[in-house]
C-alpha positions in Angstrom: -20.7 2.9 -13.1 -18.9 1.6 -10.0 -17.3 -1.2 -12.0 -16.0 1.3 -14.6 -14.4 3.4 -11.9 -12.9 0.4 -10.3 -11.3 -0.7 -13.6 -9.9 2.8 -14.1 -8.4 2.8 -10.6 -7.0 -0.7 -10.9 -7.7 -3.7 -8.7 -9.4 -2.8 -5.5 -8.9 -4.5 -2.1 -12.4 -3.9 -0.7 -12.9 -5.3 2.7 -16.5 -6.6 2.9 -17.5 -5.0 6.1 -21.1 -6.2 6.2 -20.0 -9.8 5.5 -17.6 -9.7 8.5 -20.4 -9.0 10.9 -22.5 -11.5 12.9 -26.0 -11.9 11.4 -27.7 -9.8 14.1 -25.1 -7.0 13.7 -25.3 -7.2 10.0 -29.1 -6.7 10.1 -28.5 -3.6 12.3 -25.9 -2.3 9.9 -28.2 -2.8 6.9 -31.1 -1.1 8.8 -28.8 1.8 9.6 -27.8 2.2 5.9 -31.5 2.4 5.0 -32.0 5.2 7.5 -28.9 7.0 6.4 -29.9 6.8 2.7 -33.4 7.9 3.6 -32.0 11.0 5.4 -29.6 11.7 2.4 -32.4 11.5 -0.2 -35.1 13.2 1.8 -34.2 16.7 0.5 -34.0 15.6 -3.1 -37.5 14.2 -3.7 -39.8 16.5 -5.6 -42.6 13.9 -5.3 -41.8 11.0 -3.1 -42.1 7.5 -4.7 -44.6 4.9 -3.5 -43.6 2.8 -0.5 -43.0 -0.3 -2.7 -40.7 1.8 -5.0 -38.9 3.3 -2.0 -38.3 -0.2 -0.6 -36.7 -1.3 -3.9 -34.6 1.9 -4.0 -33.4 1.5 -0.5 -32.7 -2.2 -1.0 -30.4 -1.4 -4.0 -28.6 1.2 -1.8 -28.2 -1.2 1.1 -26.8 -4.0 -1.1 -24.3 -1.6 -2.6 -23.2 0.1 0.6 -23.2 -3.0 2.9 -19.5 -3.5 2.2 -18.6 -0.2 3.9 -18.4 1.0 7.5 -20.8 3.6 9.0 -17.9 6.1 9.1 -17.1 5.6 5.4 -20.7 5.9 4.3 -21.3 9.0 6.5 -18.2 10.7 5.2 -19.1 9.9 1.6 -22.6 11.2 2.0 -21.4 14.4 3.6 -18.8 14.8 0.9 -21.4 14.3 -1.8 -23.8 16.9 -0.4 -21.0 19.4 0.0 -19.8 19.0 -3.5 -23.2 18.5 -5.2 -25.9 20.2 -3.1 -28.5 20.3 -5.9 -27.8 16.9 -7.5 -29.4 13.7 -6.1 -26.8 10.9 -5.8 -27.2 7.3 -6.7 -25.6 4.4 -4.8 -22.8 4.2 -7.3 -21.8 7.8 -6.6 -21.5 7.2 -2.9 -19.7 3.8 -3.4 -17.2 5.5 -5.7 -16.4 8.1 -3.1 -15.7 5.5 -0.5 -13.5 3.5 -2.9 -11.6 6.7 -3.9 -11.1 7.6 -0.2 -9.8 4.1 0.5 -7.4 4.4 -2.4 -6.1 7.7 -1.1 -5.6 6.4 2.4 -3.9 3.3 1.0 -1.6 5.4 -1.2 -0.6 7.5 1.9 0.5 4.4 3.8 4.3 3.9 4.0 5.5 1.6 1.3 6.8 -1.8 2.5 10.6 -2.1 2.3 12.0 -3.8 -0.7 13.1 -7.4 0.0 16.8 -7.8 0.4 18.5 -9.3 -2.7 19.8 -12.7 -1.8 23.5 -13.0 -2.7 24.2 -15.5 -5.5 26.6 -18.3 -4.7 30.2 -17.3 -5.4 30.9 -19.9 -8.0 27.6 -20.3 -9.9 29.2 -22.0 -12.9 31.0 -24.6 -10.7 27.7 -25.4 -8.9 25.8 -25.7 -12.2 28.5 -28.1 -13.6 28.3 -30.2 -10.4 24.5 -30.4 -10.6 24.7 -31.5 -14.3 27.2 -34.2 -13.4 25.0 -35.5 -10.5 21.9 -35.5 -12.8 23.9 -37.2 -15.6 24.9 -40.0 -13.1 21.3 -40.3 -11.9 20.0 -40.6 -15.4 22.6 -43.2 -16.4 21.9 -45.3 -13.3 18.2 -44.9 -13.9 18.5 -46.2 -17.5 20.7 -49.1 -16.4 18.1 -50.2 -13.8 15.4 -50.3 -16.6 17.7 -52.2 -19.0 18.1 -55.2 -16.6 
């Protein structure tokens, strides 16, 4: 699902936050994501899955959300709960919200100025003719050297 959304929105420039962290900090970040996801999903369980199943569910969430900052994840979780209070999200829903928020923020940034057009030499044809004469002389000298 996330891939389909990304294709619709065009190429994404996703900064891989988790990969930019030192190993110890990344472990803390991933543990924090597990706790955040647990808090998010807690109210949606009718019957809580087994510990082994929960571990697999959380691992999928952690792998998906590892690329995003705590602030982005928290904002997306809050946005989801506000918009969908009765529907349990999956990790693709939260990831898509972060990607959409990033796209909005990127679109709001000022556009870089257009590069200045470089002026063309005044006498393009004269320069082109001179270049052809130089190349013709080079080619004829090069052929003469091989003929000897």
